[in-house]
C-alpha positions as CSV (number, residue, x, y, z in Angstrom):
1,X,-39.9,-93.2,189.4
2,X,-37.0,-94.9,187.8
3,X,-37.2,-96.7,184.5
4,X,-36.3,-100.0,186.2
5,X,-38.9,-99.7,188.9
6,X,-41.5,-98.8,186.2
7,X,-40.7,-101.9,184.1
8,X,-41.0,-104.0,187.3
9,X,-44.3,-102.5,188.1
10,X,-45.6,-103.2,184.6
11,X,-44.4,-106.7,184.8
12,X,-46.3,-107.3,188.0
13,X,-49.5,-105.7,186.5
14,X,-49.1,-108.2,183.5
15,X,-48.7,-111.0,185.9
16,X,-51.9,-110.2,187.7
17,X,-53.8,-109.7,184.5
18,X,-52.9,-113.4,183.6
19,X,-54.1,-114.5,186.9
20,X,-57.3,-112.5,186.4
21,X,-57.9,-114.4,183.1
22,X,-57.5,-117.8,184.7
23,X,-59.7,-117.0,187.6
24,X,-62.4,-115.7,185.4
25,X,-62.6,-118.8,183.4
26,X,-62.5,-121.1,186.6
27,X,-64.5,-119.1,189.0
28,X,-66.4,-116.5,187.1
29,X,-65.9,-112.6,186.8
30,X,-68.0,-111.9,189.8
31,X,-66.1,-114.1,192.1
32,X,-64.5,-112.7,195.2
33,X,-61.0,-113.6,194.1
34,X,-61.4,-112.0,190.7
35,X,-62.7,-108.8,192.3
36,X,-59.7,-108.7,194.6
37,X,-57.3,-109.3,191.7
38,X,-58.8,-106.2,189.7
39,X,-58.7,-104.0,192.7
40,X,-55.1,-104.8,193.2
41,X,-54.2,-104.3,189.7
42,X,-56.1,-100.9,189.7
43,X,-54.0,-99.8,192.7
44,X,-50.8,-100.7,190.9
45,X,-51.8,-98.9,187.8
46,X,-52.2,-95.7,189.9
47,X,-48.5,-96.1,190.9
48,X,-47.4,-95.7,187.3
49,X,-46.1,-92.2,186.1
50,X,-48.8,-90.0,185.2
51,X,-48.9,-88.1,181.7
52,X,-47.5,-84.7,181.6
53,X,-49.9,-81.8,181.9
54,X,-47.9,-79.6,179.7
55,X,-49.8,-78.5,176.6
56,X,-49.2,-80.4,173.5
57,X,-49.2,-79.4,170.0
58,X,-52.1,-80.5,168.1
59,X,-51.7,-83.6,166.0
60,X,-53.5,-84.7,163.0
61,X,-56.5,-87.1,163.8
62,X,-55.2,-90.8,163.8
63,X,-56.5,-93.4,161.8
64,X,-58.8,-96.1,163.3
65,X,-57.4,-99.6,163.6
66,X,-59.5,-100.6,160.7
67,X,-58.5,-97.8,158.5
68,X,-54.8,-98.6,159.3
69,X,-55.3,-102.2,158.4
70,X,-56.9,-101.2,155.1
71,X,-54.1,-98.9,154.4
72,X,-51.5,-101.6,155.1
73,X,-53.4,-104.0,152.7
74,X,-53.6,-101.3,150.0
75,X,-49.9,-100.5,150.4
76,X,-49.0,-104.3,150.0
77,X,-51.4,-104.7,146.9
78,X,-54.8,-106.2,147.7
79,X,-54.6,-108.2,144.5
80,X,-50.9,-109.1,144.9
81,X,-48.9,-109.5,148.0
82,X,-51.6,-109.0,150.6
83,X,-53.5,-112.2,150.0
84,X,-51.3,-115.2,148.4
85,X,-53.2,-117.7,146.6
86,X,-51.4,-120.6,148.4
87,X,-48.8,-121.5,151.2
88,X,-47.3,-125.0,151.2
89,X,-47.8,-126.3,154.8
90,X,-45.7,-129.2,155.7
91,X,-46.9,-129.8,159.2
92,X,-49.8,-128.9,161.2
93,X,-49.0,-127.5,164.6
94,X,-49.6,-130.7,166.5
95,X,-47.7,-132.7,163.8
96,X,-44.6,-130.3,164.1
97,X,-44.7,-130.6,167.9
98,X,-45.0,-134.5,167.7
99,X,-42.2,-134.7,165.1
100,X,-39.5,-132.4,166.4
101,X,-40.1,-132.0,170.0
102,X,-38.0,-135.0,171.1
103,X,-35.2,-133.7,168.8
104,X,-34.6,-130.4,170.6
105,X,-34.5,-131.8,174.4
106,X,-32.1,-129.0,175.8
107,X,-32.2,-125.3,175.9
108,X,-30.9,-123.7,172.6
109,X,-31.1,-127.0,170.6
110,X,-32.3,-126.6,167.0
111,X,-32.9,-128.8,164.1
112,X,-31.5,-128.4,160.7
113,X,-34.5,-129.3,158.5
114,X,-36.5,-126.2,157.3
115,X,-40.1,-126.8,157.5
116,X,-43.3,-124.6,156.8
117,X,-46.1,-124.3,159.1
118,X,-49.1,-121.8,159.5
119,X,-51.6,-120.4,162.0
120,X,-53.3,-117.2,163.4
121,X,-51.2,-114.8,165.6
122,X,-52.7,-114.7,169.1
123,X,-49.9,-112.8,170.8
124,X,-47.1,-110.6,169.4
125,X,-44.5,-109.0,171.6
126,X,-40.9,-107.7,171.1
127,X,-37.8,-107.9,173.1
128,X,-35.9,-105.5,170.9
129,X,-35.9,-104.5,167.3
130,X,-33.9,-107.7,166.6
131,X,-35.9,-110.1,168.3
132,X,-39.8,-110.8,168.1
133,X,-41.9,-113.5,169.8
134,X,-45.2,-114.6,168.4
135,X,-47.7,-117.2,169.4
136,X,-49.8,-118.9,166.8
137,X,-52.7,-121.1,166.9
138,X,-54.0,-123.9,164.6
139,X,-55.6,-127.2,164.9
140,X,-56.2,-126.8,168.6
141,X,-52.6,-126.1,169.4
142,X,-50.5,-123.2,170.3
143,X,-46.9,-122.6,169.2
144,X,-44.3,-120.0,170.1
145,X,-42.5,-118.4,167.0
146,X,-39.0,-116.8,167.8
147,X,-37.9,-114.4,165.0
148,X,-34.5,-113.2,165.2
149,X,-32.8,-111.0,162.7
150,X,-29.6,-113.0,162.7
151,X,-31.5,-116.0,161.4
152,X,-33.8,-114.2,159.1
153,X,-31.1,-113.3,156.6
154,X,-32.7,-110.0,155.2
155,X,-32.6,-107.0,157.5
156,X,-35.0,-105.0,155.6
157,X,-37.6,-107.8,155.0
158,X,-37.4,-108.6,158.8
159,X,-38.4,-105.1,159.7
160,X,-40.9,-104.8,157.2
161,X,-42.7,-107.9,158.0
162,X,-42.8,-107.3,161.8
163,X,-44.1,-103.7,161.2
164,X,-46.8,-105.2,159.1
165,X,-48.2,-108.0,160.9
166,X,-50.6,-107.8,163.7
167,X,-52.5,-109.9,166.3
168,X,-55.1,-112.0,164.5
169,X,-53.3,-112.2,161.2
170,X,-52.8,-115.5,159.4
171,X,-49.2,-116.2,158.8
172,X,-47.0,-118.7,157.1
173,X,-43.7,-119.6,158.6
174,X,-40.5,-121.2,157.3
175,X,-38.2,-122.1,160.0
176,X,-36.5,-124.8,162.2
177,X,-37.4,-126.5,165.4
178,X,-36.0,-124.8,168.6
179,X,-35.9,-125.2,172.3
180,X,-35.7,-121.6,173.8
181,X,-33.6,-120.8,176.7
182,X,-36.5,-120.8,178.9
183,X,-37.4,-124.5,178.0
184,X,-40.4,-123.6,175.5
185,X,-40.4,-125.7,172.4
186,X,-40.7,-123.1,169.3
187,X,-40.1,-122.6,165.7
188,X,-37.1,-120.5,164.8
189,X,-38.4,-118.3,161.9
190,X,-36.4,-118.0,158.7
191,X,-39.1,-116.4,156.8
192,X,-42.6,-114.9,157.8
193,X,-45.3,-114.4,155.2
194,X,-48.7,-112.6,155.7
195,X,-51.3,-114.8,154.3
196,X,-54.5,-112.9,155.4
197,X,-54.9,-109.9,157.5
198,X,-57.3,-109.4,160.3
199,X,-59.0,-106.0,160.1
200,X,-60.3,-105.9,163.6
201,X,-58.6,-105.9,167.0
202,X,-59.3,-109.2,168.7
203,X,-60.4,-109.2,172.3
204,X,-57.5,-109.4,174.6
205,X,-56.6,-112.1,177.1
206,X,-57.8,-110.1,180.2
207,X,-61.2,-109.0,179.0
208,X,-61.7,-111.9,176.6
209,X,-65.0,-112.2,174.8
210,X,-67.5,-111.0,177.5
211,X,-70.7,-110.9,175.8
212,X,-72.5,-114.1,175.4
213,X,-74.7,-112.8,172.8
214,X,-71.5,-111.9,170.6
215,X,-70.1,-115.5,171.2
216,X,-73.2,-117.0,169.6
217,X,-73.6,-114.3,166.9
218,X,-69.9,-114.5,165.9
219,X,-68.8,-118.1,166.5
220,X,-65.6,-117.6,164.6
221,X,-64.6,-115.1,167.0
222,X,-65.7,-117.2,169.9
223,X,-63.4,-119.9,168.6
224,X,-60.4,-117.7,168.1
225,X,-60.5,-116.2,171.5
226,X,-62.1,-119.3,173.5
227,X,-60.3,-122.1,171.9
228,X,-61.4,-124.6,174.1
229,X,-65.1,-124.3,173.0
230,X,-64.0,-126.0,169.8
231,X,-63.9,-129.3,171.8
232,X,-67.5,-129.3,172.3
233,X,-68.2,-129.5,168.5
234,X,-65.5,-132.1,168.1
235,X,-67.4,-134.3,170.7
236,X,-70.6,-133.5,168.9
237,X,-69.1,-135.0,165.8
238,X,-67.8,-138.0,167.7
239,X,-71.4,-138.5,169.0
240,X,-73.0,-138.4,165.7
241,X,-70.5,-140.8,164.1
242,X,-70.9,-143.2,167.1
243,X,-74.7,-143.0,166.4
244,X,-74.4,-143.8,162.8
245,X,-72.1,-146.7,163.5
246,X,-74.5,-148.1,166.1
247,X,-77.3,-148.4,163.6
248,X,-75.1,-149.3,160.8
249,X,-73.9,-152.3,162.8
250,X,-77.5,-153.5,163.3
251,X,-77.9,-153.5,159.6
252,X,-80.0,-150.3,159.2
253,X,-80.0,-148.1,156.1
254,X,-79.6,-144.3,156.4
255,X,-82.0,-142.5,154.2
256,X,-82.9,-139.0,153.3
257,X,-86.5,-137.8,153.1
258,X,-88.1,-134.4,151.9
259,X,-87.7,-131.3,154.1
260,X,-90.5,-129.4,152.2
261,X,-93.7,-131.2,153.0
262,X,-97.3,-130.7,151.7
263,X,-98.6,-131.7,155.3
264,X,-96.6,-130.9,158.4
265,X,-97.0,-134.5,160.0
266,X,-95.2,-136.9,162.2
267,X,-95.3,-134.8,165.5
268,X,-97.4,-132.4,167.2
269,X,-95.6,-129.1,166.6
270,X,-96.2,-125.8,164.8
271,X,-94.6,-125.8,161.5
272,X,-92.7,-123.0,159.5
273,X,-94.8,-122.1,156.5
274,X,-93.3,-121.3,153.0
275,X,-94.6,-121.1,149.4
276,X,-93.5,-122.9,146.3
277,X,-93.7,-120.3,143.5
278,X,-93.7,-122.8,140.4
279,X,-96.4,-125.1,142.0
280,X,-98.2,-122.1,143.5
281,X,-98.4,-124.3,146.7
282,X,-98.2,-123.4,150.4
283,X,-95.6,-126.0,151.8
284,X,-94.1,-126.6,155.3
285,X,-90.7,-127.1,156.6
286,X,-90.6,-130.6,158.2
287,X,-91.3,-131.0,161.9
288,X,-90.5,-134.8,161.8
289,X,-89.5,-137.4,159.1
290,X,-91.7,-140.0,160.6
291,X,-94.4,-140.7,158.0
292,X,-91.9,-140.9,155.3
293,X,-89.8,-143.3,157.0
294,X,-92.8,-145.6,157.7
295,X,-93.8,-145.5,154.1
296,X,-90.3,-147.0,153.4
297,X,-91.0,-149.7,155.8
298,X,-94.3,-150.5,153.9
299,X,-92.2,-150.8,150.8
300,X,-89.8,-153.4,152.4
301,X,-87.0,-151.4,153.9
302,X,-87.3,-153.1,157.3
303,X,-84.6,-151.2,159.1
304,X,-84.2,-147.4,158.2
305,X,-83.1,-144.2,159.9
306,X,-82.6,-140.6,159.1
307,X,-80.3,-138.1,160.9
308,X,-81.0,-134.6,160.1
309,X,-82.6,-131.1,160.6
310,X,-86.2,-130.7,161.9
311,X,-88.0,-127.4,162.0
312,X,-90.5,-126.3,164.7
313,X,-91.8,-122.7,164.9
314,X,-91.8,-122.7,168.7
315,X,-90.2,-121.0,171.4
316,X,-86.4,-120.5,172.1
317,X,-85.1,-121.4,175.7
318,X,-82.2,-123.1,177.2
319,X,-83.3,-126.5,175.7
320,X,-85.2,-125.5,172.5
321,X,-84.1,-124.1,169.3
322,X,-86.3,-123.7,166.2
323,X,-84.2,-125.9,164.1
324,X,-82.6,-128.8,165.7
325,X,-81.0,-132.1,164.8
326,X,-82.7,-135.5,165.5
327,X,-82.4,-139.1,164.5
328,X,-85.4,-141.3,163.8
329,X,-85.3,-145.0,163.3
330,X,-88.0,-147.8,162.3
331,X,-87.3,-151.5,162.8
332,X,-89.9,-153.8,161.2
333,X,-91.2,-156.8,163.7
334,X,-90.1,-155.2,166.7
335,X,-92.2,-153.1,169.4
336,X,-91.5,-150.5,171.9
337,X,-90.0,-152.9,174.5
338,X,-87.3,-153.7,171.8
339,X,-86.8,-150.0,171.4
340,X,-86.3,-149.6,175.1
341,X,-83.6,-152.2,175.1
342,X,-82.0,-150.6,171.9
343,X,-82.0,-147.2,173.6
344,X,-80.3,-148.6,176.8
345,X,-77.6,-150.3,174.8
346,X,-76.9,-147.2,172.6
347,X,-76.6,-144.7,175.5
348,X,-74.8,-147.2,177.9
349,X,-72.2,-147.8,175.1
350,X,-72.0,-144.1,174.2
351,X,-71.3,-142.9,177.7
352,X,-68.6,-145.8,178.0
353,X,-67.0,-144.4,174.7
354,X,-66.9,-140.8,175.5
355,X,-66.2,-141.0,179.3
356,X,-64.8,-144.6,180.0
357,X,-67.8,-145.3,182.3
358,X,-71.6,-145.3,182.3
359,X,-71.5,-142.8,185.2
360,X,-71.2,-139.3,183.4
361,X,-70.4,-136.3,185.2
362,X,-72.5,-133.2,184.4
363,X,-70.8,-130.0,185.5
364,X,-72.3,-127.1,183.5
365,X,-71.5,-123.3,183.9
366,X,-74.0,-120.4,183.7
367,X,-73.8,-117.6,181.0
368,X,-71.2,-115.8,183.1
369,X,-69.0,-118.9,183.6
370,X,-69.9,-119.7,187.3
371,X,-70.2,-123.4,188.0
372,X,-73.8,-124.7,188.4
373,X,-74.5,-127.7,190.8
374,X,-72.8,-130.7,189.6
375,X,-74.8,-133.9,189.2
376,X,-74.2,-137.3,187.6
377,X,-76.1,-139.4,185.0
378,X,-76.0,-143.3,185.5
379,X,-76.5,-144.9,182.3
380,X,-76.2,-148.4,183.7
381,X,-78.9,-150.7,182.3
382,X,-81.8,-151.2,182.9
383,X,-83.0,-147.6,183.3
384,X,-85.9,-146.7,185.6
385,X,-89.5,-147.0,184.4
386,X,-92.5,-145.0,185.4
387,X,-96.0,-146.0,184.0
388,X,-98.1,-142.8,183.7
389,X,-101.5,-143.6,184.8
390,X,-100.7,-145.8,187.8
391,X,-97.9,-143.3,189.0
392,X,-100.2,-140.2,188.9
393,X,-103.1,-142.0,190.6
394,X,-100.6,-143.0,193.2
395,X,-99.1,-139.6,193.7
396,X,-102.4,-137.7,193.5
397,X,-104.7,-140.3,195.3
398,X,-107.1,-140.2,192.4
399,X,-108.8,-142.6,190.0
400,X,-108.8,-141.4,186.3
401,X,-112.1,-141.6,184.5
402,X,-112.3,-144.6,182.1
403,X,-112.7,-142.7,178.9
404,X,-110.0,-140.3,178.2
405,X,-111.7,-139.0,175.1
406,X,-114.9,-137.9,176.7
407,X,-115.6,-134.2,177.1
408,X,-116.3,-134.7,180.6
409,X,-112.8,-136.1,181.3
410,X,-111.4,-132.9,179.8
411,X,-113.4,-130.8,182.3
412,X,-112.4,-133.1,185.1
413,X,-108.6,-132.6,184.3
414,X,-109.3,-128.8,184.1
415,X,-110.7,-128.8,187.6
416,X,-107.8,-131.1,188.9
417,X,-105.2,-128.9,187.4
418,X,-106.7,-125.8,189.0
419,X,-107.1,-127.7,192.3
420,X,-103.5,-128.8,192.4
421,X,-102.2,-125.5,190.8
422,X,-100.6,-127.1,187.9
423,X,-100.1,-124.7,185.1
424,X,-101.3,-125.3,181.6
425,X,-101.5,-122.7,178.9
426,X,-104.6,-122.8,176.7
427,X,-106.3,-124.3,174.8
428,X,-107.3,-126.7,177.5
429,X,-107.4,-130.1,175.6
430,X,-107.0,-133.3,177.3
431,X,-103.6,-134.1,175.8
432,X,-102.2,-130.7,177.0
433,X,-103.5,-131.2,180.4
434,X,-102.3,-134.8,180.8
435,X,-99.0,-133.4,179.6
436,X,-98.9,-130.6,182.3
437,X,-99.7,-133.3,185.1
438,X,-96.8,-135.5,183.9
439,X,-94.3,-132.5,183.8
440,X,-95.3,-131.6,187.3
441,X,-95.3,-135.0,189.0
442,X,-93.2,-137.3,186.9
443,X,-90.5,-135.4,185.0
444,X,-88.9,-134.1,188.2
445,X,-87.9,-137.5,189.3
446,X,-86.1,-138.2,185.9
447,X,-82.5,-136.9,186.5
448,X,-81.0,-140.1,185.7
449,X,-82.3,-141.9,182.6
450,X,-85.9,-142.8,183.2
451,X,-88.6,-144.2,180.7
452,X,-92.1,-142.5,181.1
453,X,-94.3,-145.2,179.7
454,X,-97.7,-146.1,178.3
455,X,-99.4,-142.6,177.5
456,X,-103.2,-142.5,177.0
457,X,-104.2,-142.9,173.3
458,X,-105.5,-139.4,173.3
459,X,-101.8,-138.2,173.8
460,X,-100.3,-140.4,171.0
461,X,-102.2,-140.6,167.5
462,X,-99.5,-142.5,165.8
463,X,-98.9,-145.0,168.6
464,X,-100.5,-148.5,168.7
465,X,-103.0,-149.2,171.4
466,X,-101.7,-151.1,174.5
467,X,-102.2,-154.9,174.3
468,X,-103.2,-154.8,178.0
469,X,-105.2,-151.6,178.2
470,X,-107.1,-150.2,175.2
471,X,-107.1,-146.8,176.8
472,X,-103.4,-146.6,176.6
473,X,-100.5,-146.9,173.9
474,X,-97.3,-148.6,173.8
475,X,-95.2,-145.6,173.9
476,X,-92.3,-144.4,176.0
477,X,-90.4,-141.1,176.4
478,X,-86.9,-141.2,177.9
479,X,-86.0,-138.3,180.1
480,X,-82.5,-137.4,181.4
481,X,-81.9,-134.3,183.6
482,X,-85.8,-134.0,183.7
483,X,-85.8,-133.2,179.9
484,X,-87.2,-135.3,177.1
485,X,-84.4,-137.1,175.1
486,X,-86.2,-139.9,173.2
487,X,-89.7,-140.7,172.1
488,X,-90.7,-144.2,170.7
489,X,-93.6,-146.6,170.4
490,X,-95.1,-149.5,168.8
491,X,-96.3,-148.0,165.5
492,X,-99.9,-148.0,164.7
493,X,-100.3,-150.0,161.6
494,X,-104.0,-150.4,161.3
495,X,-105.1,-147.7,158.6
496,X,-108.9,-147.8,159.9
497,X,-107.9,-146.8,163.5
498,X,-105.0,-144.3,162.1
499,X,-107.8,-142.3,160.2
500,X,-110.1,-142.3,163.4
501,X,-106.9,-140.8,165.4
502,X,-106.4,-138.2,162.8
503,X,-110.0,-137.2,162.9
504,X,-109.8,-136.8,166.7
505,X,-106.7,-134.7,166.2
506,X,-108.6,-132.3,163.9
507,X,-111.2,-131.6,166.6
508,X,-108.4,-130.5,168.8
509,X,-107.3,-128.0,166.0
510,X,-110.9,-126.7,166.0
511,X,-110.3,-125.8,169.8
512,X,-107.4,-123.8,168.7
513,X,-104.6,-126.3,169.2
514,X,-102.5,-125.6,166.2
515,X,-100.0,-128.3,167.2
516,X,-102.5,-131.1,166.6
517,X,-102.0,-133.2,163.4
518,X,-103.8,-133.0,160.2
519,X,-105.0,-135.9,158.1
520,X,-102.5,-137.2,155.8
521,X,-104.2,-139.1,153.0
522,X,-100.8,-140.0,151.3
523,X,-99.8,-141.7,154.5
524,X,-103.1,-143.4,155.0
525,X,-102.9,-144.9,151.6
526,X,-99.5,-146.3,152.3
527,X,-100.8,-147.9,155.5
528,X,-103.5,-149.6,153.4
529,X,-100.7,-151.5,151.6
530,X,-99.8,-153.0,155.0
531,X,-97.0,-151.9,157.4
532,X,-95.6,-154.8,159.3
533,X,-95.4,-154.7,163.2
534,X,-92.8,-152.0,163.7
535,X,-90.9,-150.2,166.5
536,X,-90.5,-146.4,165.8
537,X,-87.9,-144.3,167.8
538,X,-86.5,-140.6,167.9
539,X,-83.9,-139.1,169.7
540,X,-82.9,-135.4,170.0
541,X,-79.1,-135.1,169.2
542,X,-78.6,-131.5,170.6
543,X,-79.9,-132.4,174.0
544,X,-77.7,-135.6,173.9
545,X,-74.7,-133.5,173.3
546,X,-75.6,-131.0,176.1
547,X,-75.8,-133.9,178.6
548,X,-72.5,-135.5,177.2
549,X,-70.6,-132.1,177.2
550,X,-71.7,-130.6,180.4
551,X,-73.6,-127.7,178.6
552,X,-76.7,-126.0,180.3
553,X,-77.7,-123.9,177.1
554,X,-78.6,-125.6,173.8
555,X,-76.9,-122.5,172.1
556,X,-73.5,-123.8,173.3
557,X,-73.8,-127.1,171.1
558,X,-75.2,-125.3,168.0
559,X,-72.6,-123.7,165.8
560,X,-75.1,-120.9,164.8
561,X,-78.1,-120.8,167.1
562,X,-81.3,-118.9,166.3
563,X,-80.9,-115.3,167.7
564,X,-83.3,-112.4,168.0
565,X,-82.4,-109.6,165.3
566,X,-80.2,-107.1,167.1
567,X,-81.8,-103.9,168.1
568,X,-85.3,-105.5,167.8
569,X,-87.0,-105.6,171.1
570,X,-90.7,-106.5,170.6
571,X,-92.8,-108.6,168.2
572,X,-95.2,-106.9,165.8
573,X,-97.6,-108.6,163.3
574,X,-99.5,-107.5,160.2
575,X,-103.0,-105.8,160.9
576,X,-105.7,-108.3,161.3
577,X,-103.4,-111.3,162.6
578,X,-105.5,-113.6,164.7
579,X,-103.7,-114.9,167.7
580,X,-104.2,-118.3,169.7
581,X,-104.5,-118.5,173.4
582,X,-100.9,-118.3,173.8
583,X,-100.3,-115.1,171.7
584,X,-99.0,-117.1,168.7
585,X,-100.4,-116.2,165.2
586,X,-102.9,-118.7,163.9
587,X,-102.0,-120.5,160.6
């Protein structure tokens, strides 16, 4: 095969490799189109000249890529030239493009002003020993760097820098804006400086970063290779800023409450346990800031909110992470109806802010990049409302017992769930059984935003009794895409009733329900100083970001999600550890 034919064949192979990269991202690696392109490229590679079978003289073992880079850094002087302390950057890549692209409209145009930029090398190719092309990335933009020996000025320095820099390195560049002969806006380098060496080979454009586990464990590598993934976290930042601005405009005060708690209160969840050495005190990472925030309302802060991390020692799945971000807000002299209106206003306005419309398209992909069924969320006001007891009675053609707290009601619910084949993990308490029925019959109807309202009091120990039915509470949960997004209620402010509710929760703990609340005497003392009528509200920020950015996995919206230790396949516990009915160690 002639040199010309081989060059053309390699060019065709490179072109197909680029097509494969695009198809994999759009349609997935297992799509028919991707497989056909891979087959075609394999056939073309077979046509390339094969290596000679002649015996070769033995060569010394080659250094690994990592060792080669270490040697390069050592040769440069790891405390001197290899890692400069500073490089003056005059323009970011987007600023450079915005400032000079209009000044080099035609091929071979160049400016006269020498400027400095910096970025990471993503591609490196050479046309000859006198002409090299780089692509650098920074601030979400890509820019071509043309480096010609005629413009560099120092032939020796030109050869040295291009033999030193590799793909993945951070470089600083001094040069002028230039329009290449092919019409690509570039910088024509007059000097290139290695700022920081990358010791590892980056995944190439064809294979990419294929392991989803590696993407989450090495988020920095994910961002280097999959630059578009940074956009999800930029949108997350916008959402959090929008939420803060919303509450600030309503004259709320943002506060911070303790993360280390003496008692894990404010929600029904299993806590993380730790120990304070100086106090010799067992403590818990907070599961919710609710009780502290209500104490502030008692003290006269009528509108407060906190946006921060919560910690729940529970399972990991597509919508749950042990540590997550939530916002809780408390508004004196309001009730749960006012909080519903506030929720509708917040989410409607956020959808319009991000998408220009209250109709939000949700088009997620699975772990292999394959598109999942596309749906839309309608955030137009008012949202749909489902009232739990009437809706369940209608769907199941039953009538609930009058006393939800009676032991006979619990047994009745166990029989009902078994008869209807509704799954509920032990322990079988009335709140867990009711929750299982809601999950089976009501939540599946909540693709668009929907309020599930008026939970029985046995399910809501911190919520106030319903003014029209003492069996129920004035509480709602907002569901979107069949997942809980908000939880709110008219706050229970009678300290006598609150103590009774805590005592009922302790009975559920005796049955093995570790998620039931404990009695918090500090909070009860605060209530005894008079909490005004108050509306309380909480929202899961991570899930909201998922819905607004078309993500099906919560790990995609967390920079560093919880991951199982590498190489560890099974759980073990110390000898003598007691487990509850779900195989979870008892506290």
